[in-house]
VOPAGU-2260 file (C-alpha; in pm, 1 decimal, decimal comma):
REM VOPAGU-2260
SITE   aa  ch    i         X         Y         Z
SITE  MET   A    0    7472,8    1820,8   -5666,8
SITE  ALA   A    1    7296,5    1520,3   -5761,7
SITE  ALA   A    2    7226,2    1478,3   -6131,6
SITE  ILE   A    3    6952,6    1175,3   -6023,9
SITE  GLU   A    4    6757,8    1162,0   -5718,6
SITE  PHE   A    5    6520,6     801,4   -5633,7
SITE  ARG   A    6    6378,0     866,7   -5314,1
SITE  ASN   A    7    6167,8     567,0   -5181,6
SITE  VAL   A    8    6035,9     455,1   -5484,6
SITE  SER   A    9    5778,2     181,6   -5617,7
SITE  LYS   A   10    5645,0      67,2   -5964,3
SITE  THR   A   11    5442,7    -255,9   -5949,3
SITE  PHE   A   12    5197,0    -426,3   -6209,9
SITE  PRO   A   13    4935,4    -629,8   -6186,1
SITE  HIS   A   14    4947,4    -977,9   -6267,1
SITE  GLY   A   15    4744,5   -1101,8   -6572,0
SITE  GLY   A   16    4676,2    -793,4   -6725,9
SITE  GLY   A   17    4751,9    -861,9   -7063,3
SITE  ARG   A   18    4494,1   -1176,7   -7015,9
SITE  GLN   A   19    4248,7    -998,9   -6908,1
SITE  VAL   A   20    4249,2    -712,5   -7176,3
SITE  LEU   A   21    4233,1   -1025,3   -7417,4
SITE  LEU   A   22    3945,7   -1190,0   -7224,8
SITE  SER   A   23    3802,9    -796,8   -7287,2
SITE  ASN   A   24    3848,6    -773,9   -7624,4
SITE  LEU   A   25    3690,7   -1143,3   -7713,3
SITE  PHE   A   26    3411,7   -1168,9   -7450,8
SITE  GLY   A   27    3299,4    -838,4   -7368,8
SITE  GLN   A   28    3359,8    -587,7   -7056,9
SITE  VAL   A   29    3035,4    -768,2   -6876,0
SITE  PHE   A   30    3138,5   -1150,1   -6907,1
SITE  LEU   A   31    3485,7   -1012,2   -6770,1
SITE  ASP   A   32    3316,3    -859,3   -6476,4
SITE  ASN   A   33    3136,4   -1192,6   -6381,2
SITE  TRP   A   34    3462,5   -1431,4   -6459,4
SITE  ARG   A   35    3671,7   -1209,3   -6268,1
SITE  LYS   A   36    3823,7   -1349,5   -5964,6
SITE  PRO   A   37    4001,1   -1165,6   -5648,2
SITE  ALA   A   38    4285,3    -999,9   -5805,1
SITE  PRO   A   39    4630,9   -1114,8   -5675,9
SITE  ASP   A   40    4877,2    -880,6   -5494,1
SITE  PRO   A   41    5061,7    -687,7   -5758,5
SITE  PHE   A   42    5372,8    -750,9   -5892,0
SITE  TYR   A   43    5688,2    -519,8   -5723,7
SITE  ALA   A   44    5939,1    -436,3   -6005,2
SITE  LEU   A   45    6067,2    -181,0   -5751,7
SITE  ARG   A   46    5998,1    -141,6   -5387,0
SITE  ASP   A   47    6132,0     141,2   -5150,8
SITE  VAL   A   48    6429,2     220,9   -5437,2
SITE  SER   A   49    6652,7     525,4   -5275,8
SITE  PHE   A   50    6983,7     614,7   -5447,0
SITE  GLN   A   51    7100,7     936,1   -5560,7
SITE  VAL   A   52    7402,4     989,9   -5882,6
SITE  GLU   A   53    7602,4    1301,0   -5816,4
SITE  ALA   A   54    7672,9    1514,4   -6149,8
SITE  GLY   A   55    7974,8    1382,8   -6364,2
SITE  HIS   A   56    7971,0    1097,5   -6231,2
SITE  GLY   A   57    7874,4     684,7   -6366,8
SITE  LEU   A   58    7656,8     481,4   -6185,0
SITE  ALA   A   59    7568,3     112,4   -6303,1
SITE  LEU   A   60    7319,2     -96,8   -6251,4
SITE  VAL   A   61    7361,4    -466,3   -6196,5
SITE  GLY   A   62    7151,7    -778,0   -6129,1
SITE  HIS   A   63    6960,8   -1053,9   -6292,0
SITE  ASN   A   64    6750,5   -1016,0   -6584,1
SITE  GLY   A   65    6410,5    -947,3   -6433,8
SITE  ALA   A   66    6565,1    -748,6   -6127,5
SITE  GLY   A   67    6413,8    -403,4   -6216,3
SITE  LYS   A   68    6671,1    -268,4   -6420,5
SITE  SER   A   69    6508,0    -166,9   -6713,8
SITE  THR   A   70    6208,8     -45,8   -6536,9
SITE  LEU   A   71    6443,8     171,0   -6335,7
SITE  LEU   A   72    6591,9     318,7   -6673,5
SITE  SER   A   73    6219,6     404,0   -6768,3
SITE  LEU   A   74    6181,9     586,6   -6420,9
SITE  ALA   A   75    6467,1     771,9   -6480,2
SITE  THR   A   76    6368,5     926,1   -6817,3
SITE  GLY   A   77    5995,5     977,3   -6745,5
SITE  VAL   A   78    5892,4     667,1   -6998,3
SITE  SER   A   79    5698,5     526,6   -6646,6
SITE  GLU   A   80    5641,2     709,8   -6306,8
SITE  PRO   A   81    5658,8     554,8   -5993,3
SITE  ASP   A   82    5385,1     447,5   -5808,3
SITE  SER   A   83    5548,6     599,0   -5518,3
SITE  GLY   A   84    5785,1     790,9   -5438,4
SITE  GLU   A   85    5970,2    1055,1   -5608,2
SITE  VAL   A   86    6220,7    1031,4   -5906,3
SITE  ILE   A   87    6407,4    1378,2   -6020,5
SITE  VAL   A   88    6616,8    1416,8   -6289,6
SITE  ARG   A   89    6830,2    1782,6   -6364,5
SITE  GLY   A   90    6987,6    1856,4   -6708,6
SITE  ARG   A   91    6872,0    1760,8   -7031,2
SITE  VAL   A   92    6835,8    1370,7   -7039,9
SITE  SER   A   93    6885,9    1148,4   -7376,6
SITE  SER   A   94    6873,5     772,7   -7301,6
SITE  VAL   A   95    6897,7     440,1   -7551,9
SITE  LEU   A   96    6636,9     196,2   -7378,8
SITE  ASP   A   97    6519,3     -30,4   -7645,4
SITE  LEU   A   98    6538,2     -86,5   -7992,6
SITE  GLY   A   99    6329,2     181,3   -8208,4
SITE  ALA   A  100    6190,5     325,3   -7824,2
SITE  GLY   A  101    6070,3     711,1   -7960,0
SITE  PHE   A  102    6099,0     632,9   -8302,5
SITE  HIS   A  103    5805,9     609,4   -8578,7
SITE  HIS   A  104    5873,1     327,5   -8818,0
SITE  GLU   A  105    5693,9     526,8   -9131,9
SITE  LEU   A  106    5898,2     822,9   -9074,8
SITE  THR   A  107    6221,7     834,9   -9241,2
SITE  GLY   A  108    6545,4     781,5   -9050,0
SITE  GLU   A  109    6599,5    1165,8   -9036,3
SITE  GLU   A  110    6255,6    1288,3   -8998,0
SITE  ASN   A  111    6293,6    1061,1   -8659,4
SITE  LEU   A  112    6647,0    1226,9   -8599,1
SITE  ARG   A  113    6452,0    1615,2   -8644,0
SITE  LEU   A  114    6176,8    1429,7   -8441,2
SITE  ASN   A  115    6405,6    1376,5   -8130,6
SITE  ALA   A  116    6588,6    1687,9   -8191,7
SITE  ALA   A  117    6313,7    1920,4   -8176,1
SITE  LEU   A  118    6172,9    1738,5   -7865,0
SITE  MET   A  119    6483,4    1750,7   -7707,3
SITE  GLY   A  120    6466,8    2153,3   -7778,6
SITE  LEU   A  121    6740,3    2172,1   -7995,6
SITE  SER   A  122    6728,7    2463,1   -8275,2
SITE  GLU   A  123    6671,5    2390,9   -8649,4
SITE  LYS   A  124    7029,1    2526,8   -8702,2
SITE  ARG   A  125    7189,1    2318,8   -8438,2
SITE  PHE   A  126    7037,4    2014,6   -8559,5
SITE  THR   A  127    7151,4    2062,2   -8924,2
SITE  GLU   A  128    7504,8    2123,4   -8795,3
SITE  LEU   A  129    7475,0    1763,1   -8634,6
SITE  LEU   A  130    7322,9    1539,9   -8861,4
SITE  PRO   A  131    7616,7    1482,5   -9146,6
SITE  GLN   A  132    7785,2    1355,9   -8766,1
SITE  ILE   A  133    7462,5    1138,7   -8639,0
SITE  ILE   A  134    7447,3    1020,2   -8975,3
SITE  GLY   A  135    7830,6     929,2   -9021,5
SITE  PHE   A  136    7800,4     726,1   -8641,2
SITE  ALA   A  137    7526,0     547,6   -8709,1
SITE  GLY   A  138    7654,5     482,6   -9048,8
SITE  VAL   A  139    7294,4     409,9   -9216,4
SITE  GLY   A  140    7440,5     554,0   -9497,5
SITE  ASP   A  141    7188,6     665,6   -9733,6
SITE  PHE   A  142    6914,0     464,3   -9583,8
SITE  ILE   A  143    6894,7     764,6   -9373,4
SITE  LYS   A  144    6608,1     902,5   -9643,1
SITE  GLU   A  145    6396,9     579,0   -9593,5
SITE  PRO   A  146    6135,4     478,8   -9364,5
SITE  LEU   A  147    6265,3     295,6   -9058,6
SITE  ARG   A  148    6025,8       2,6   -9068,4
SITE  THR   A  149    6326,0     -65,4   -9386,1
SITE  TYR   A  150    6581,8     -99,0   -9117,6
SITE  SER   A  151    6717,1    -401,7   -8986,4
SITE  SER   A  152    6737,1    -415,1   -8572,7
SITE  GLY   A  153    7112,7    -324,7   -8613,5
SITE  MET   A  154    7078,2     -18,5   -8805,5
SITE  SER   A  155    6792,4     115,6   -8525,8
SITE  MET   A  156    6983,6      39,6   -8280,2
SITE  ARG   A  157    7284,6     215,3   -8386,0
SITE  LEU   A  158    7029,9     529,7   -8493,0
SITE  ALA   A  159    6877,4     514,6   -8158,1
SITE  PHE   A  160    7228,7     579,1   -7979,4
SITE  ALA   A  161    7342,4     814,2   -8291,2
SITE  VAL   A  162    7173,8    1075,2   -8205,2
SITE  ALA   A  163    7168,6     977,3   -7793,3
SITE  VAL   A  164    7504,5    1100,5   -7777,7
SITE  HIS   A  165    7522,4    1337,7   -8043,6
SITE  LEU   A  166    7220,8    1633,0   -7835,9
SITE  ASP   A  167    7482,7    1703,8   -7605,3
SITE  PRO   A  168    7275,0    1593,8   -7307,7
SITE  ASP   A  169    7340,6    1625,5   -6950,8
SITE  VAL   A  170    7201,8    1273,3   -6826,4
SITE  LEU   A  171    7290,3     964,0   -7046,2
SITE  VAL   A  172    7070,1     664,9   -7013,5
SITE  ILE   A  173    7176,0     386,7   -7146,2
SITE  ASP   A  174    7064,0       3,6   -7135,2
SITE  GLU   A  175    7259,4    -257,2   -7261,2
SITE  ILE   A  176    7091,8    -289,3   -7650,1
SITE  ILE   A  177    7482,6    -180,0   -7751,0
SITE  ALA   A  178    7544,9    -523,0   -7701,4
SITE  VAL   A  179    7322,7    -626,0   -8027,7
SITE  GLY   A  180    7577,3    -462,6   -8266,7
SITE  ASP   A  181    7883,8    -555,8   -8390,5
SITE  GLY   A  182    8227,0    -535,1   -8283,2
SITE  ASP   A  183    8313,5    -166,6   -8474,0
SITE  PHE   A  184    7981,7     -44,5   -8332,2
SITE  GLN   A  185    8048,6    -155,5   -7978,7
SITE  ARG   A  186    8398,6       4,2   -8017,2
SITE  LYS   A  187    8263,6     316,4   -8121,0
SITE  CYS   A  188    8024,5     338,0   -7823,0
SITE  LEU   A  189    8254,8     269,4   -7548,6
SITE  GLU   A  190    8493,5     516,9   -7704,5
SITE  ARG   A  191    8186,1     769,6   -7675,5
SITE  MET   A  192    8063,3     695,3   -7364,6
SITE  ALA   A  193    8422,3     722,7   -7228,2
SITE  GLU   A  194    8434,1    1100,2   -7413,5
SITE  PHE   A  195    8139,4    1156,7   -7178,9
SITE  ARG   A  196    8325,0    1037,2   -6895,1
SITE  ALA   A  197    8611,6    1241,1   -6954,7
SITE  ALA   A  198    8374,6    1535,7   -6999,1
SITE  ARG   A  199    8205,7    1473,0   -6634,7
SITE  LYS   A  200    7901,6    1423,4   -6779,0
SITE  THR   A  201    7609,8    1202,5   -6576,6
SITE  ILE   A  202    7610,3     840,2   -6713,6
SITE  LEU   A  203    7331,1     553,6   -6570,9
SITE  PHE   A  204    7420,7     220,4   -6730,4
SITE  ALA   A  205    7212,2    -124,0   -6700,7
SITE  SER   A  206    7528,3    -392,9   -6798,1
SITE  HIS   A  207    7601,8    -771,5   -6738,8
SITE  SER   A  208    7921,2    -642,7   -6840,6
SITE  ALA   A  209    8164,1    -644,3   -6550,3
SITE  PRO   A  210    8457,0    -478,6   -6782,1
SITE  THR   A  211    8267,7    -209,8   -6943,1
SITE  VAL   A  212    8082,9    -147,9   -6600,3
SITE  ARG   A  213    8446,1     -89,0   -6439,5
SITE  ALA   A  214    8562,6     154,0   -6714,8
SITE  MET   A  215    8241,4     386,2   -6738,0
SITE  CYS   A  216    8138,4     414,3   -6387,7
SITE  ASP   A  217    8254,9     465,0   -6043,2
SITE  HIS   A  218    7965,4     349,8   -5855,8
SITE  ALA   A  219    7703,8      71,6   -5910,3
SITE  LEU   A  220    7342,8     -12,9   -5768,6
SITE  TRP   A  221    7281,9    -413,0   -5748,1
SITE  ILE   A  222    6923,1    -451,8   -5799,8
SITE  ASP   A  223    6757,2    -808,3   -5644,5
SITE  HIS   A  224    6425,7    -879,1   -5710,1
SITE  GLY   A  225    6302,6    -531,1   -5736,4
SITE  GLN   A  226    6520,1    -390,5   -5386,2
SITE  VAL   A  227    6811,4    -202,1   -5342,4
SITE  ARG   A  228    7089,5    -528,9   -5221,5
SITE  MET   A  229    7394,0    -301,1   -5254,3
SITE  HIS   A  230    7487,0      62,5   -5329,0
SITE  GLY   A  231    7910,3     170,0   -5331,5
SITE  PRO   A  232    8196,2     157,8   -5572,6
SITE  VAL   A  233    8195,0     -29,9   -5818,4
SITE  ASP   A  234    8463,8    -301,1   -5778,6
SITE  GLU   A  235    8311,8    -335,8   -5408,9
SITE  VAL   A  236    7937,3    -416,1   -5585,0
SITE  LEU   A  237    8033,6    -619,5   -5826,8
SITE  ASP   A  238    8302,1    -852,6   -5637,2
SITE  ALA   A  239    7976,0    -898,4   -5388,9
SITE  TYR   A  240    7744,4    -935,8   -5690,4
SITE  ASN   A  241    7988,0   -1196,5   -5894,5
SITE  GLY   A  242    8020,9   -1360,5   -5534,6
SITE  ALA   A  243    7678,7   -1424,8   -5456,5
SITE  LYS   A  244    7641,1   -1541,1   -5847,9
SITE  ASP   A  245    7947,2   -1816,1   -5811,0
SITE  GLY   A  246    7784,0   -1893,6   -5475,2
SITE  SER   A  247    7429,2   -1987,5   -5552,5
């Protein structure tokens, strides 16, 4: 059975949305209504995307920056919703999409972990058992009792990854955020993801690192300007993608 299914999924964003909000705040909605020009066609971050990931398999997302990979990940985790089509994810999902995503900067590291665990449906007893392992993996030490706003970006990332991989998800969704960590932490992340692969967990992984993609995933999805360019065995897709880059 498929753990992740995208059925004709499209996601759009309006052009100039931020500018309209700024003008509305500065001059009021009446001014904006009089000033507004006909809206241009929306930007398609994803257009009619369909694929599936079988349970226990790893799918890599490849493509240039801005191709739509992060939008696809946000849809897979339920952070955003498609404009059309259907996204189906079966099982418990854990993700690392952005630095500090899902964390509250005024709460301590431990309080953020407790909140994330509760949202994932973990009992207080199970969380207490896992807490030392999470802290040890993240390597934040006594900072676990400090507000997240006192953390460096690297510390926040390590904490986010640590909690994601220790909450026993069925589906692990990872953006290439682990690339901002130091060498030792990157090694720990890759080792942990390899353990997920060995345990037949489902992995959805966006990355520009061909060696990592080949090690973690058996299939790949090439996204180009919001559309599926190719979907198949990881070696075939990477060869085609890298060949297209070399020829451009």
